[in-house]
N, C-alpha and C positions, 0 to 999 in steps of 0.2 A: 665706789671712790669718789669722795668729794676732795674738792681740788680750790683752794684761792688761787687766782692768779694778778699779781699788782702790776699796776700801768707804771710807767717810767716816765722823767721828764728828760732834757737835755739841759743839763746847766751850763753848759757852752756847746755851741755849733759854728761849724765853720766850714763854707764851701769852696772845695780846691778845683780840680781840673775835671774837665770830663776825661772817662776813659775810652778806649778801645771799643771795650764793651759795650757802650751805652749808657752804663752808670756813671756817676760822679763819685769823684774822692772828698772824703770828708775826713774831720778830725771834731770830736765830740767827747764831752764826758756825760755818761751816762748815770743817772740814777733812779733807783726804785722808790716809790713811795706806797704808802698806806693803803690809799685808792684801790680796790681791788674788785674784780668780778668772780663770779663764784662758779663753777661747773660741777654736773653731777652726772658720773659716768656707771651707768648698767648695763650689762654684758648682755649683746643677743648674739643667736647663733651664727648670722651670715651678715646680715644689712647692718648700714650705718645710718643713723637716724640722727637729726639736730634740733631740738626746739629751743625757743629762745625769749625772754621777759620783753623783749625789746620787738614787738610788731613790724618796726621799720627794717629789722635787719634782715638781710637773705639769709635762708637757712638751706640751701642747696650745695651742690657741688662745688661753688665759687667761696663757699663760706671757708676760711683757712682753717678752723676745727675740720671740718670734714676733707679738707684737702692733705691734713696732717695726719689722718686715720689713713687716707689713700695712700698716701707714700710709705707708712710702716706696713701696712699690708703687700705693696709692690714690692717693697726691700726686703721683705722676709717670707714670703710667699705665705702670708697667714690667712685664712680663710675664716678668721672670728669677724663678730661684729658687736657693736655696741649702739646705744642711745644715751646721748649727750644733752643736758638741758643747761643753758647757758643762762644765769642769770647778770644782765648786764650792768655795770655801774660805772666801769670807765666810760667818758665820752666815746661816741661811735664817731670814727674821721676826725677825730680831735689834736691828732700828733701826741698822743700818749701811749701808744702801741698796744691798744687794748685788743685789737686782732692777733698782733705777734705775739703777745704773751698768752692771748688763749692757744693760739697754735703751739707754743710752747708748753704750755699744761697739757697740753691732748697727748704731745710727743711722752711727755715723762710718765702721764699716767697710764697710757696706752701700753707702754712698754712693763709697766708692771702688770696691768692689768689680763695683758694677751702673755704674760712669760717670755717676752722677746729675748731679754737676756743682751740687749745691745748697749755697749760701753758709751762713754762720753764722748767718744771722737765721731762714731756712727749717729748717736743723736743730733751733733754740731753738724754731720753733712745733711741731715734732713732737714736740720733747720734752715740751713742758706738756701737750700731748693724753695723755702717757702718764703723767704724774705728777707732783707739787710738786718732787721731788727731783731730777729727771730733767734740767731745764736746769742746775743746776748740775754734776750729773756729767758733762757733754758737755765742760768744762774743769776742775775741781776746784782744789785749791790751798787759801789760805787768804781766805775769802770772807763778808763779812757781808752777810746777807739779811732782806728783808723782805717784806711780804704774805704768800702762800703760800709763800714759800721761793723766789719766781722773780724778786724784784728783787734782784739781784745785785750788788756790789762788791768789787773785789779790794781786800784790805788785804796789807801787809807781811807776807811769810811768815815763818812762825816758823824758829828754826834746829832742828837736828834734836832733834826730843824724842820720848820713848819712853814705851809704855804697855804695859800688861798687859790682854789683853783676856781676861774671863771670860765663857763662855756658858752659862747654866745651862740645864737641860733642860724648859725650858716656852716657851709662845707667847703672846705678848701682842697686841692687835689695835689700833692707833692709833686707831680709832674708838672702843672700848671706852674710851679712856684718855679722849679727848676728852668722850665721855658723860658721865664718871664724875662723881658728885655732889660727890666731894670734890678733883677738880680746883680749883685757885686760878687765878685769872687776874689780870694786871695792868690796872688802870684808871688807870695814868699817860695823862696828855696826852702826845698824838703832836704834838712839835713839830717842824718840817723834817725830818717823814718817821720818827723816831726816839723813844722816850722816853728818859727822862733815868736811868734804868738802865742802857738799853742803849750809849748816849754812855759812860757811866762804864766799864761794861766794855769799850768797844774801846780807851779811852784806858789801862785798865790792861793790856790787851794790848801796846798799841805801846809801854809802858815796859818789856814783859817779864816781868809777873807774871802767868805762868799758870795758875798754883794759885789765885789769886784770882780769875780770868776764871769757872773751872767752875761753872757753874749748868744747871739742868734743871728746870723749873718742873712739868712733866709726874710728878716723883716725888711730888709730892702725893698725886698719884691711885695712880700705880704701886705704892707701898708701902703703901698701904691696902688695893689688890686682891693684891699679893702682899708679907706682911710678911718673907720670908725673903730677899728682895733687899735690903733694909735692913740685914738682918744682915750679908748678904754685903758689903755696900758697908764696913760698918763693919770687916769682917774683913780687908778688900784695906789700908784704911787702919794698921790694926795692924799688917803684916805689913811694912809699911815703905814703901806707897805714899804719896808726897806729898799726892794728893787724889785720890776716885773720884768717878765720877759714871756713870748709867744714859746710853748713849747711845741719842739719840733717844727712841721711844717703847719703847724696850727688847725683850728682859730682858738686851740686853748690858751687861755694867759694862766701863768703861773706868778703869784705874789709872794716874795720873801717876808715873812714877818719875824719879829723879835721872839715871839712866844706863841703858846697856845692861847693864851688869853687874848692877846692881838688878834691872832687869825680868827679866831670867832667873832671879837669886835667888828673887824673889817669885813667879815665876809657878809654882815647885815646891811652893809650899804648896797650890796651888789644882789638885794634877796627876789629882785624883779627877773633876774638871770639865772641860769642853771648854776648855782654855786655850792661848792662844797669845800672842807677843811682837810687836808692832809698832810701827812711826816715822811720823812726819809726812813726808811728800813733795808736791810742788810741783803734782803733775797727776793726773787720775783714768784717763787713758786711752794707753795706749801699745801701739802697732802695732809686730808685727815680734818 
């Protein structure tokens, strides 16, 4: 079985209060993009094996792909095995949920390959055990999310929208961003489950004003930690992006473009970096 696992961006990401369980409440708008990894699954009798095109990526039991397979085995008392080959295209540790969507793709694929018969609710519970982004990655598209990011509401899909993706050669830990003293937090009251700022962003998105929606609260800390990223964001808008934003906890930057032609032209200005062009899509996981 071959599966395409699509990355995501956060069109909007706000950071609220810390939770008693150690996580942080957020408000975000998730969007799937066409940039994707490809996973190939081959049945084995018992063992779980992972190989990867990116030699820098750990392929041991800590990898989310193998963790997803292990959780399915434990939940269903399944003794079947699999060999998974992962062809990486989504930047590693880049704020585009590459690991999360690979885990979600594994849950979907093995549920079918091993004939487990788990329903959507059961897969959602497995996904939440793997990480806050994984439940979203089971479906993808355009969604509003609150809580840890697991409370999801589908919203009207965007028309085809193009982005330039620039991946600087550095790593950022989301945990370090959340703990950084420069990180600001939204202290607005949460009425009916959402702040007024989030409601405003959703209304702008409904009216098609995507550039007015783009916001990432984490930039308040990320740009202190890595000032060069702020300069890169400014350079992207200077080269013609309508707007630019750090995706998730970074360091990947996404530049909103007027068209595919503009995106391709702008990407040439950053050819010394890891750069690609991508567009919005309506689902995270495509089998076949």
